[in-house]
N, C-alpha and C positions, 0 to 999 in steps of 0.2 A: 627577284626584287622588281624587275622590269614588268612582270605580270601584274604586280600589285599597283604599280603606277598607272597602268592601262585601266585596270578595274576602277581605281579611284577617279581617273579622268572620266570614264564612262558614267560612273555614278553621279559625279558632279554635274555632268551634262544632263542627266536625267532629271535631277532636282531642279534644274533651271528651266526645263520645258514647261510651258503653261498647260494647265489642265482645263478643259472646257466644261467640266462638271462642277456644280456648286457643292459646297460642303454639306448641304442638306440632302443631296440626292442619295437614294438607297442603292440604285444600280450604277456601278461605275461605267464610264464611257470606255471606248476602245483604247484611248491614250492611257487611261488609268490602269486598265487591264494589262496593256503592254508593259508599262512600268513595273507593275507587280510581278509580271512574268520574268522580267529581267532581274529583279531582285532575287526571286526564288531560284532562277537558273544559276546565278552567281553563288548564292548560299548553298545550293545543293551540290554544285561542283566542289566548292571548298570543303564542305562536310564529308563528301565522299573521299577526298584526298586525306582528310584527317583519319578516316577509318582505315585507309590504306596504310598510313603512317603507324597507326596503332597495331595493325596486324604484322607489320614489318619490324616494329620496335624502333622506328625511325623518329626520334624525338625532335629532330630539326624539322622534318616534314610536318609533324603534328603542330609544332609551335608556329611555323611559317604560315600554314593554312588557317590556323585558329586566329592568328593576327590579321590575316586577310579577311576572315569572317567578321572579326571585330570592326574592321574598317567598313565593310559593306553594311553591317548592322548599324553603325553610327550614322551613315548617310541615309539609310532607310528610315530610321527613327526621326531624323530631321524632316524628311520628306512626308512622313505620316504624323506630323506633330498634332494634327487636329483630330486624331482618332479617339475612340472611347477609352475609358479607364481600364476596362478588361484587357484590351490590346496593349495598352501602356504597361500594365502590370506584367504581362507575359514577355514583353520586350525587355523589361528589367530583369526578369528571371533568366531569359536567354543570355543577356549580357553578363550576368553574374556567373552562370555556368561556363560561358566561354572564357571569361577571365580566369576561372579556376582551372580550366583545361590548359590554358597557356602556362599558368603557374606550375601545374603538375608536369607538363612537358619539359619546362625549363629545369625542374627538379629531377627529371628523368625517372619519374615514378609511373610506371606503366599501369599499375592498378588504380592509382589516383586519377590518371588521365582517362582511363577507360570509364571510371565512375562519372567523371565530369562530362565526358562525351555522352554517356547515357542520360544524364540530367539535361544536357543540351537537346537531345532528340526528344525527350519527354516534353520539354518546353515547346519545341517546334510543333509537335502533334497537338498539344493543348491549344496553342495559338490558332492553328488551322481549324480546330473544332469551333473556337470562338468566331472566327471569320465566317465559317459556313453558317453558323446560327444567325449571324448578323445579316447575311444575305437573304434569309427567309422572310 
C-alpha cells in the first residue's frame, strides 16, 4: 500500500509541473518527454507485476497492481486532457480493460483475468501506434 501512495504522490507532482510547450506544438519538449517516460515506466512496472501475478495465480498481486495501474492511468488521463480523440478513445479502452482485470482478479477467475490482461496489452499497443503516427 505504501508503494501506491508514493506513486500517487509522484504522479500528482508531475501533473503540477508546468510544461513549456504550447498545446499546438507537434514535437514535445524535454519536460513533456520526461513526464511521458515516467508514466510509461510506472505503467510498465505495474503491468509486469500483473503478469507475474497471473503466472503465479496470485490474485491479490494481480488486483493490487491493476488498482495501481488504474491510479496511474487516472492521473495520466488528467495530465493529457487536451489530447486528440483517438488517444482519448484508447485511454477509455485501457481503463475498461483494467477495470475488468480488477473484477476478474477479485472473482479469482484466472482465465477471465488473463483475457482482460490481453485486452489491456492490445490497448497499450494500439495507443502507442496512434502516438507514433501523431509524431510523424
